[in-house]
TORGUKE-995660 format. One record per residue (C-alpha): chain; x, y, z. Coordinates in nm, 4 decimals. Layout:
# residues N
[rec 'A'; [X; Y; Z]],
...
END
This chain:
# residues 260
[rec 'A'; [1.2312; -1.9451; 1.7957]],
[rec 'A'; [1.3450; -1.6213; 1.9619]],
[rec 'A'; [1.2115; -1.2783; 1.8689]],
[rec 'A'; [1.5346; -1.1674; 1.7058]],
[rec 'A'; [1.5262; -1.4600; 1.4639]],
[rec 'A'; [1.1573; -1.4002; 1.3872]],
[rec 'A'; [1.2271; -1.0380; 1.3129]],
[rec 'A'; [1.5134; -1.1295; 1.0787]],
[rec 'A'; [1.2877; -1.3794; 0.8932]],
[rec 'A'; [1.0225; -1.1091; 0.8558]],
[rec 'A'; [1.2836; -0.8700; 0.7142]],
[rec 'A'; [1.3896; -1.1293; 0.4554]],
[rec 'A'; [1.0276; -1.1928; 0.3625]],
[rec 'A'; [0.9683; -0.8209; 0.3232]],
[rec 'A'; [1.2551; -0.7894; 0.0742]],
[rec 'A'; [1.0990; -1.0624; -0.1406]],
[rec 'A'; [0.7523; -0.9075; -0.1131]],
[rec 'A'; [0.8685; -0.5617; -0.2113]],
[rec 'A'; [1.0608; -0.7072; -0.5073]],
[rec 'A'; [0.7474; -0.8859; -0.6166]],
[rec 'A'; [0.5432; -0.5676; -0.5817]],
[rec 'A'; [0.7970; -0.3682; -0.7849]],
[rec 'A'; [0.8182; -0.6329; -1.0577]],
[rec 'A'; [0.4403; -0.6557; -1.0927]],
[rec 'A'; [0.4080; -0.2795; -1.0687]],
[rec 'A'; [0.6481; -0.2306; -1.3592]],
[rec 'A'; [0.4650; -0.4928; -1.5656]],
[rec 'A'; [0.1355; -0.3244; -1.4882]],
[rec 'A'; [0.2713; 0.0183; -1.5989]],
[rec 'A'; [0.3783; -0.1396; -1.9289]],
[rec 'A'; [0.0285; -0.2846; -1.9740]],
[rec 'A'; [-0.1234; 0.0583; -1.8990]],
[rec 'A'; [0.1064; 0.2136; -2.1654]],
[rec 'A'; [-0.0133; -0.0445; -2.4207]],
[rec 'A'; [-0.3756; -0.0001; -2.3005]],
[rec 'A'; [-0.4054; -0.3748; -2.2459]],
[rec 'A'; [-0.7086; -0.3791; -2.0146]],
[rec 'A'; [-0.6941; -0.7505; -1.9311]],
[rec 'A'; [-0.3286; -0.7350; -1.8262]],
[rec 'A'; [-0.3881; -0.4174; -1.6277]],
[rec 'A'; [-0.6761; -0.5788; -1.4415]],
[rec 'A'; [-0.4840; -0.8970; -1.3570]],
[rec 'A'; [-0.1598; -0.7237; -1.2568]],
[rec 'A'; [-0.3359; -0.4551; -1.0492]],
[rec 'A'; [-0.5164; -0.7240; -0.8454]],
[rec 'A'; [-0.1863; -0.9118; -0.8067]],
[rec 'A'; [-0.0253; -0.5930; -0.6721]],
[rec 'A'; [-0.3136; -0.5512; -0.4252]],
[rec 'A'; [-0.2628; -0.9097; -0.3022]],
[rec 'A'; [0.1116; -0.8472; -0.2569]],
[rec 'A'; [0.0591; -0.5149; -0.0794]],
[rec 'A'; [-0.1832; -0.6887; 0.1590]],
[rec 'A'; [0.0918; -0.9401; 0.2348]],
[rec 'A'; [0.3391; -0.6520; 0.2909]],
[rec 'A'; [0.0960; -0.5103; 0.5450]],
[rec 'A'; [0.0826; -0.8383; 0.7341]],
[rec 'A'; [0.4600; -0.8711; 0.7218]],
[rec 'A'; [0.5045; -0.5224; 0.8667]],
[rec 'A'; [0.2670; -0.6012; 1.1499]],
[rec 'A'; [0.4509; -0.9247; 1.2345]],
[rec 'A'; [0.7883; -0.7485; 1.2228]],
[rec 'A'; [0.6750; -0.4645; 1.4521]],
[rec 'A'; [0.5236; -0.7109; 1.7015]],
[rec 'A'; [0.8451; -0.9161; 1.7149]],
[rec 'A'; [1.0981; -0.6346; 1.7546]],
[rec 'A'; [1.3464; -0.7546; 2.0096]],
[rec 'A'; [1.3994; -0.4039; 2.1496]],
[rec 'A'; [1.0269; -0.3300; 2.1497]],
[rec 'A'; [0.7725; -0.4150; 2.4157]],
[rec 'A'; [0.7609; -0.7265; 2.6369]],
[rec 'A'; [0.6925; -1.0599; 2.4736]],
[rec 'A'; [0.3613; -1.0927; 2.6537]],
[rec 'A'; [0.2309; -0.8026; 2.4481]],
[rec 'A'; [0.3481; -0.9732; 2.1277]],
[rec 'A'; [0.1523; -1.2842; 2.2252]],
[rec 'A'; [-0.1613; -1.0762; 2.2827]],
[rec 'A'; [-0.1258; -0.9138; 1.9397]],
[rec 'A'; [-0.0673; -1.2415; 1.7532]],
[rec 'A'; [-0.3543; -1.4122; 1.9309]],
[rec 'A'; [-0.6104; -1.1741; 1.7769]],
[rec 'A'; [-0.8590; -1.3442; 1.5492]],
[rec 'A'; [-0.7759; -1.1521; 1.2269]],
[rec 'A'; [-0.5427; -0.8935; 1.0755]],
[rec 'A'; [-0.7665; -0.5994; 1.1589]],
[rec 'A'; [-0.7738; -0.6906; 1.5263]],
[rec 'A'; [-0.3985; -0.7489; 1.5263]],
[rec 'A'; [-0.3325; -0.3964; 1.3930]],
[rec 'A'; [-0.5636; -0.2445; 1.6526]],
[rec 'A'; [-0.4005; -0.4428; 1.9285]],
[rec 'A'; [-0.0556; -0.3459; 1.8059]],
[rec 'A'; [-0.1555; 0.0213; 1.8188]],
[rec 'A'; [-0.3107; -0.0087; 2.1664]],
[rec 'A'; [-0.0278; -0.2183; 2.3117]],
[rec 'A'; [0.2307; 0.0272; 2.1751]],
[rec 'A'; [0.0591; 0.3271; 2.3388]],
[rec 'A'; [0.0110; 0.1349; 2.6639]],
[rec 'A'; [0.3799; 0.0485; 2.6790]],
[rec 'A'; [0.5002; 0.3930; 2.5810]],
[rec 'A'; [0.2810; 0.5823; 2.8310]],
[rec 'A'; [0.2713; 0.3152; 3.1068]],
[rec 'A'; [-0.1017; 0.2713; 3.1256]],
[rec 'A'; [-0.3135; -0.0497; 3.1185]],
[rec 'A'; [-0.3951; -0.1569; 2.7641]],
[rec 'A'; [-0.7575; -0.2051; 2.8710]],
[rec 'A'; [-0.7835; 0.1699; 2.9433]],
[rec 'A'; [-0.6568; 0.2881; 2.6011]],
[rec 'A'; [-0.7312; 0.5557; 2.4920]],
[rec 'A'; [-0.9148; 0.6997; 2.7954]],
[rec 'A'; [-0.6149; 0.6921; 3.0333]],
[rec 'A'; [-0.3871; 0.8741; 2.7914]],
[rec 'A'; [-0.3149; 1.2436; 2.8191]],
[rec 'A'; [-0.4930; 1.4773; 2.5790]],
[rec 'A'; [-0.1881; 1.4959; 2.3473]],
[rec 'A'; [-0.1246; 1.1220; 2.3502]],
[rec 'A'; [-0.4973; 1.0576; 2.2942]],
[rec 'A'; [-0.4827; 1.2854; 1.9910]],
[rec 'A'; [-0.1893; 1.0916; 1.8531]],
[rec 'A'; [-0.3802; 0.7659; 1.9070]],
[rec 'A'; [-0.6977; 0.8988; 1.7401]],
[rec 'A'; [-0.5036; 1.0186; 1.4381]],
[rec 'A'; [-0.3258; 0.6877; 1.3917]],
[rec 'A'; [-0.6470; 0.4954; 1.4442]],
[rec 'A'; [-0.8072; 0.7034; 1.1647]],
[rec 'A'; [-0.5357; 0.5824; 0.9266]],
[rec 'A'; [-0.6155; 0.2229; 1.0144]],
[rec 'A'; [-0.9914; 0.2759; 0.9785]],
[rec 'A'; [-0.9871; 0.4817; 0.6586]],
[rec 'A'; [-0.6970; 0.3421; 0.4582]],
[rec 'A'; [-0.5418; 0.0197; 0.5874]],
[rec 'A'; [-0.8505; -0.1758; 0.6911]],
[rec 'A'; [-1.0101; -0.1400; 0.3472]],
[rec 'A'; [-0.6898; -0.2753; 0.1864]],
[rec 'A'; [-0.7010; -0.5746; 0.4234]],
[rec 'A'; [-1.0627; -0.6377; 0.3185]],
[rec 'A'; [-0.9766; -0.6237; -0.0549]],
[rec 'A'; [-0.6752; -0.8486; -0.0011]],
[rec 'A'; [-0.8940; -1.1042; 0.1739]],
[rec 'A'; [-1.1515; -1.0925; -0.1036]],
[rec 'A'; [-0.8893; -1.1532; -0.3723]],
[rec 'A'; [-0.7183; -1.4246; -0.1639]],
[rec 'A'; [-1.0490; -1.6108; -0.1579]],
[rec 'A'; [-1.0598; -1.6136; -0.5377]],
[rec 'A'; [-1.3285; -1.3446; -0.5727]],
[rec 'A'; [-1.1590; -1.1449; -0.8493]],
[rec 'A'; [-1.4637; -1.0547; -1.0537]],
[rec 'A'; [-1.7673; -1.0725; -0.8196]],
[rec 'A'; [-1.7195; -1.0738; -0.4430]],
[rec 'A'; [-1.9356; -1.2525; -0.1897]],
[rec 'A'; [-2.0530; -1.1522; 0.1531]],
[rec 'A'; [-1.8783; -1.2806; 0.4680]],
[rec 'A'; [-2.0806; -1.6030; 0.4747]],
[rec 'A'; [-2.0383; -1.6530; 0.1001]],
[rec 'A'; [-2.4097; -1.7003; 0.0578]],
[rec 'A'; [-2.4687; -1.4072; -0.1743]],
[rec 'A'; [-2.2899; -1.1542; -0.3905]],
[rec 'A'; [-2.1694; -0.8361; -0.2198]],
[rec 'A'; [-2.2093; -0.5266; -0.4436]],
[rec 'A'; [-2.0005; -0.3191; -0.2008]],
[rec 'A'; [-1.7044; -0.5599; -0.2002]],
[rec 'A'; [-1.7320; -0.6053; -0.5771]],
[rec 'A'; [-1.7062; -0.2231; -0.6223]],
[rec 'A'; [-1.3975; -0.2142; -0.3977]],
[rec 'A'; [-1.2251; -0.4724; -0.6111]],
[rec 'A'; [-1.3337; -0.3113; -0.9373]],
[rec 'A'; [-1.2003; 0.0369; -0.8452]],
[rec 'A'; [-0.8457; -0.0834; -0.7638]],
[rec 'A'; [-0.5776; 0.1073; -0.9589]],
[rec 'A'; [-0.2026; 0.0863; -0.9556]],
[rec 'A'; [-0.1917; 0.4613; -0.8827]],
[rec 'A'; [-0.3758; 0.4115; -0.5537]],
[rec 'A'; [-0.1827; 0.1037; -0.4558]],
[rec 'A'; [0.1530; 0.2773; -0.4976]],
[rec 'A'; [0.0317; 0.5642; -0.2809]],
[rec 'A'; [-0.1070; 0.3231; -0.0236]],
[rec 'A'; [0.2332; 0.1577; -0.0086]],
[rec 'A'; [0.3872; 0.4978; 0.0614]],
[rec 'A'; [0.1266; 0.5694; 0.3268]],
[rec 'A'; [0.1946; 0.2347; 0.4951]],
[rec 'A'; [0.5691; 0.3156; 0.5103]],
[rec 'A'; [0.5001; 0.6401; 0.6992]],
[rec 'A'; [0.2544; 0.4656; 0.9328]],
[rec 'A'; [0.5054; 0.1895; 1.0126]],
[rec 'A'; [0.7695; 0.4574; 1.0837]],
[rec 'A'; [0.5354; 0.6167; 1.3410]],
[rec 'A'; [0.4705; 0.2865; 1.5172]],
[rec 'A'; [0.8404; 0.1983; 1.5103]],
[rec 'A'; [0.9198; 0.5281; 1.6850]],
[rec 'A'; [0.6443; 0.4610; 1.9364]],
[rec 'A'; [0.7775; 0.1157; 2.0215]],
[rec 'A'; [1.1561; 0.1547; 1.9953]],
[rec 'A'; [1.2901; 0.5084; 1.9872]],
[rec 'A'; [1.0358; 0.6457; 2.2360]],
[rec 'A'; [1.1183; 1.0171; 2.2616]],
[rec 'A'; [1.1545; 1.0418; 1.8846]],
[rec 'A'; [0.7845; 0.9571; 1.8547]],
[rec 'A'; [0.6692; 1.2926; 1.9934]],
[rec 'A'; [0.9636; 1.4791; 1.8368]],
[rec 'A'; [0.9059; 1.3513; 1.4845]],
[rec 'A'; [0.5299; 1.2920; 1.4910]],
[rec 'A'; [0.4438; 1.6072; 1.2950]],
[rec 'A'; [0.6991; 1.5251; 1.0290]],
[rec 'A'; [0.5613; 1.1717; 0.9761]],
[rec 'A'; [0.2074; 1.2993; 0.9977]],
[rec 'A'; [0.2709; 1.5596; 0.7306]],
[rec 'A'; [0.3963; 1.2824; 0.4988]],
[rec 'A'; [0.0877; 1.0726; 0.5800]],
[rec 'A'; [-0.1427; 1.3649; 0.5049]],
[rec 'A'; [0.0347; 1.4283; 0.1764]],
[rec 'A'; [-0.0179; 1.0671; 0.0697]],
[rec 'A'; [-0.3773; 1.0773; 0.1851]],
[rec 'A'; [-0.4417; 1.3992; -0.0073]],
[rec 'A'; [-0.2972; 1.2513; -0.3290]],
[rec 'A'; [-0.5170; 0.9412; -0.2882]],
[rec 'A'; [-0.8235; 1.1612; -0.2383]],
[rec 'A'; [-0.7338; 1.3712; -0.5426]],
[rec 'A'; [-0.7573; 1.0553; -0.7508]],
[rec 'A'; [-0.5374; 1.1416; -1.0459]],
[rec 'A'; [-0.5164; 0.7785; -1.1565]],
[rec 'A'; [-0.7002; 0.8418; -1.4863]],
[rec 'A'; [-0.4700; 1.1355; -1.5702]],
[rec 'A'; [-0.1619; 0.9351; -1.4775]],
[rec 'A'; [-0.2672; 0.6406; -1.6947]],
[rec 'A'; [-0.3492; 0.8757; -1.9848]],
[rec 'A'; [-0.0012; 1.0321; -1.9416]],
[rec 'A'; [0.1637; 0.6888; -1.9602]],
[rec 'A'; [-0.0313; 0.5976; -2.2730]],
[rec 'A'; [0.0441; 0.9297; -2.4364]],
[rec 'A'; [0.4153; 0.9019; -2.3702]],
[rec 'A'; [0.4115; 0.5479; -2.5080]],
[rec 'A'; [0.2449; 0.6654; -2.8288]],
[rec 'A'; [0.4939; 0.9519; -2.8678]],
[rec 'A'; [0.7775; 0.7061; -2.8203]],
[rec 'A'; [0.6352; 0.4877; -3.0962]],
[rec 'A'; [0.6211; 0.7837; -3.3335]],
[rec 'A'; [0.9817; 0.8826; -3.2588]],
[rec 'A'; [1.1065; 0.5266; -3.3082]],
[rec 'A'; [0.9231; 0.5040; -3.6365]],
[rec 'A'; [1.0709; 0.8337; -3.7478]],
[rec 'A'; [1.4207; 0.7096; -3.6619]],
[rec 'A'; [1.3629; 0.3928; -3.8662]],
[rec 'A'; [1.2402; 0.5929; -4.1675]],
[rec 'A'; [1.5359; 0.8299; -4.1365]],
[rec 'A'; [1.7760; 0.5364; -4.1320]],
[rec 'A'; [1.6053; 0.3834; -4.4362]],
[rec 'A'; [1.5947; 0.7016; -4.6472]],
[rec 'A'; [1.9130; 0.8679; -4.5185]],
[rec 'A'; [1.7295; 1.1902; -4.4504]],
[rec 'A'; [1.4915; 1.3193; -4.1828]],
[rec 'A'; [1.1242; 1.2698; -4.2526]],
[rec 'A'; [0.9399; 1.6076; -4.2495]],
[rec 'A'; [0.6960; 1.6314; -3.9569]],
[rec 'A'; [0.4167; 1.7353; -4.1866]],
[rec 'A'; [0.4552; 1.4278; -4.4112]],
[rec 'A'; [0.4930; 1.2011; -4.1091]],
[rec 'A'; [0.1591; 1.3187; -3.9782]],
[rec 'A'; [-0.0059; 1.2341; -4.3122]],
[rec 'A'; [0.1628; 0.8965; -4.3408]],
[rec 'A'; [0.1242; 0.8017; -3.9722]],
[rec 'A'; [-0.1791; 0.9930; -3.8496]],
[rec 'A'; [-0.1703; 0.8714; -3.4890]],
END
């Protein structure tokens, strides 16, 4: 199968994956509004699984771009032993092709500016995307409550904590961060001069997403959703009472009759 066809297949898969993420994300938001903890937990982990699949799809699509780098580089990327190594190879192969240096000498043979670009993008992989890959792998192996170590011989408190702290808030921001990161690599592979020209713009968006993740407003966001849901219930109840009685229900009496 040629690279163009592989890229088209990956694009079709991405559409289905993003639809699945959006559908589960909306369902998870509804569960948050209703404060249904079991549904929130299940749907959040499902969203994490799907986002991990989106990450892999994006990697495969970038590697198979027909107007990207030579096919031999694609083969080297896809021959890596796991997703983490594939992403690192994709980054290194992209810089090697863009700046015409041997991939084995990345990043040392790059200019100071290009080396800074590479270091910044590598930090995104290390700090934000690799942990998501790790969580996705844990969930894909059925470890939804308690995670095991790599050899599956004992429980892993660290991996268990990573799974337990998943929130829809963070996953939505990580999806946004991934989009900006993919845009950077696309420019690096395909549009070439636009990489340097637009790097600061993309990096600003990445930093914004990273800052929002670090700020961790997930609890406030969930409280806001629950509060809005409760206010909606009160208004709907007031409308029903008004329709039944033919007159508005005074706010003071409504608070006594429906104290929530």
